[in-house]
Residue frames as qw, qx, qy, qz and C-alpha x, y, z in Angstrom:
[[0.077, -0.327, 0.552, 0.764, -43.96, -57.42, 42.30],
 [0.539, 0.549, 0.587, -0.251, -46.94, -56.89, 40.04],
 [0.490, 0.150, 0.546, 0.663, -46.26, -56.78, 36.30],
 [0.146, 0.706, 0.501, 0.480, -49.02, -54.42, 35.16],
 [0.346, -0.885, -0.236, 0.205, -48.62, -52.03, 38.14],
 [0.492, -0.426, 0.250, 0.717, -45.16, -51.01, 37.18],
 [0.262, 0.322, 0.581, 0.700, -46.31, -50.34, 33.61],
 [0.109, -0.835, -0.522, -0.134, -49.41, -48.44, 34.86],
 [0.302, -0.927, 0.000, 0.224, -47.21, -46.05, 36.93],
 [0.755, 0.406, 0.030, 0.513, -44.60, -45.53, 34.31],
 [0.488, -0.618, -0.081, 0.611, -41.85, -43.50, 35.78],
 [0.373, 0.914, 0.124, 0.105, -41.71, -40.18, 33.97],
 [0.007, -0.905, 0.411, -0.108, -38.37, -39.26, 35.53],
 [0.836, 0.192, -0.499, 0.125, -37.10, -42.84, 35.94],
 [0.144, -0.578, 0.557, -0.578, -36.62, -42.33, 39.63],
 [0.358, -0.072, -0.919, 0.148, -36.92, -45.06, 42.32],
 [0.060, -0.506, -0.676, 0.531, -39.25, -42.94, 44.37],
 [0.042, -0.231, -0.412, -0.880, -42.04, -40.97, 42.69],
 [0.330, 0.216, 0.433, -0.810, -45.17, -39.14, 43.88],
 [0.058, 0.345, 0.871, 0.346, -48.40, -40.79, 42.62],
 [0.284, -0.171, -0.097, -0.938, -51.30, -38.55, 41.82],
 [0.384, 0.131, 0.741, -0.536, -54.47, -39.41, 43.73],
 [0.669, 0.443, -0.041, -0.595, -56.63, -39.17, 40.52],
 [0.508, 0.420, -0.726, -0.197, -54.30, -41.72, 38.82],
 [0.028, -0.121, 0.940, -0.319, -54.54, -44.06, 41.81],
 [0.538, 0.276, 0.474, -0.640, -58.34, -43.68, 41.82],
 [0.614, 0.493, -0.369, -0.493, -58.37, -44.41, 38.09],
 [0.208, 0.310, -0.927, 0.031, -56.43, -47.58, 38.85],
 [0.346, 0.104, 0.794, -0.489, -59.29, -48.72, 41.06],
 [0.636, 0.470, 0.094, -0.605, -61.72, -48.13, 38.27],
 [0.483, 0.505, -0.660, -0.275, -59.57, -50.11, 35.85],
 [0.019, -0.169, 0.959, -0.226, -59.19, -53.00, 38.33],
 [0.528, 0.251, 0.559, -0.589, -62.96, -53.08, 38.80],
 [0.668, 0.512, -0.176, -0.510, -63.59, -53.26, 35.05],
 [0.326, 0.434, -0.836, -0.082, -60.85, -55.85, 34.46],
 [0.157, -0.064, 0.911, -0.375, -62.31, -58.06, 37.22],
 [0.621, 0.367, 0.352, -0.596, -65.84, -57.75, 35.89],
 [0.691, 0.538, -0.298, -0.380, -64.93, -58.67, 32.33],
 [0.643, -0.384, 0.655, 0.102, -62.03, -61.08, 32.96],
 [0.831, 0.470, 0.252, 0.155, -61.07, -61.20, 29.35],
 [0.657, -0.096, 0.214, 0.716, -57.77, -60.62, 27.61],
 [0.252, 0.642, 0.333, 0.643, -59.08, -57.72, 25.43],
 [0.322, -0.901, -0.144, -0.253, -60.19, -55.56, 28.36],
 [0.757, -0.536, 0.073, 0.365, -57.09, -56.52, 30.40],
 [0.640, 0.116, 0.252, 0.716, -54.70, -55.60, 27.62],
 [0.101, 0.765, 0.297, 0.562, -56.53, -52.27, 27.05],
 [0.397, -0.863, -0.072, -0.305, -56.70, -51.10, 30.64],
 [0.526, -0.720, 0.452, -0.023, -53.93, -52.85, 32.65],
 [0.834, 0.465, -0.296, -0.008, -51.53, -54.37, 30.09],
 [0.834, -0.434, 0.187, 0.283, -48.53, -56.48, 31.17],
 [0.303, 0.859, -0.398, -0.106, -45.03, -55.81, 29.98],
 [0.951, 0.118, -0.192, 0.212, -42.32, -58.24, 29.03],
 [0.151, 0.762, -0.497, 0.387, -38.87, -58.39, 30.55],
 [0.543, 0.123, -0.776, 0.298, -36.82, -60.49, 32.84],
 [0.031, 0.050, -0.622, 0.781, -37.90, -58.72, 36.10],
 [0.487, -0.031, 0.012, -0.873, -41.59, -58.60, 35.26],
 [0.451, 0.056, 0.856, -0.248, -42.54, -62.35, 35.26],
 [0.331, 0.391, 0.832, 0.213, -45.44, -63.72, 33.25],
 [0.149, 0.162, -0.198, -0.955, -47.17, -61.64, 30.67],
 [0.199, -0.302, -0.886, -0.292, -50.16, -64.02, 30.51],
 [0.434, -0.228, 0.120, -0.863, -53.72, -62.93, 31.38],
 [0.579, -0.118, -0.806, -0.032, -54.38, -65.95, 33.52],
 [0.621, -0.651, -0.434, -0.044, -55.58, -66.64, 37.07],
 [0.606, -0.315, -0.215, 0.698, -52.41, -65.21, 38.58],
 [0.146, 0.257, 0.166, 0.941, -52.88, -61.94, 36.70],
 [0.420, -0.600, -0.404, -0.548, -56.50, -61.67, 37.94],
 [0.695, -0.538, -0.390, 0.273, -55.41, -62.50, 41.46],
 [0.435, -0.088, -0.061, 0.894, -52.84, -59.66, 41.23],
 [0.105, -0.454, -0.307, -0.830, -55.58, -57.27, 39.99],
 [0.589, -0.636, -0.454, -0.206, -57.73, -58.19, 42.91],
 [0.676, -0.390, -0.278, 0.560, -54.92, -57.73, 45.36],
 [0.307, 0.145, 0.078, 0.937, -54.02, -54.39, 43.88],
 [0.306, -0.596, -0.408, -0.620, -57.65, -53.25, 44.06],
 [0.671, -0.627, -0.392, 0.057, -57.95, -54.14, 47.71],
 [0.620, -0.236, -0.161, 0.731, -54.63, -52.63, 48.63],
 [0.177, 0.215, 0.141, 0.950, -55.17, -49.33, 46.89],
 [0.406, -0.646, -0.460, -0.455, -58.79, -49.08, 48.07],
 [0.668, -0.592, -0.344, 0.291, -57.62, -49.45, 51.65],
 [0.505, -0.092, -0.020, 0.858, -54.80, -46.94, 51.08],
 [0.010, 0.380, 0.291, 0.878, -56.94, -44.34, 49.46],
 [0.499, -0.660, -0.493, -0.269, -59.72, -44.76, 52.06],
 [0.655, -0.595, -0.245, 0.395, -57.26, -44.02, 54.83],
 [0.480, 0.166, 0.093, 0.856, -55.42, -41.21, 53.10],
 [0.066, -0.782, -0.396, 0.477, -56.13, -37.82, 54.52],
 [0.421, 0.884, 0.181, 0.097, -56.21, -34.60, 52.42],
 [0.058, -0.935, 0.347, 0.037, -52.90, -33.46, 53.64],
 [0.679, -0.339, 0.618, 0.205, -51.04, -36.72, 52.85],
 [0.465, 0.620, -0.460, -0.434, -49.28, -37.82, 49.70],
 [0.949, 0.009, 0.313, -0.043, -48.85, -41.18, 48.06],
 [0.134, 0.731, -0.621, -0.250, -45.49, -42.36, 46.79],
 [0.987, 0.150, 0.010, -0.060, -44.33, -45.45, 44.92],
 [0.246, -0.730, 0.625, 0.127, -40.90, -46.90, 45.53],
 [0.955, 0.293, 0.004, -0.049, -39.38, -49.39, 43.03],
 [0.012, -0.761, 0.639, 0.113, -35.99, -50.93, 42.97],
 [0.911, 0.260, -0.294, -0.128, -34.37, -54.06, 41.63]]
């Protein structure tokens, strides 16, 4: 459960399973790179903001946030590197 990731992929149709566009996933990598380079609250709030709410945990831009950003970067980089042209990417979310 990564706070900013749910907000980044805001569900347009409010479904539990939604197709993710490859360009949006690639943009996520760019945002993660910039946030990790800067490691300041202003950049983090602008590119990968957290959201409040019981299910989302901390909204602080602290070491845990940046560890999540790094983990998301590594995971999505690996996924996108292995994704072939005829495959799709989906996000599943449930509570």
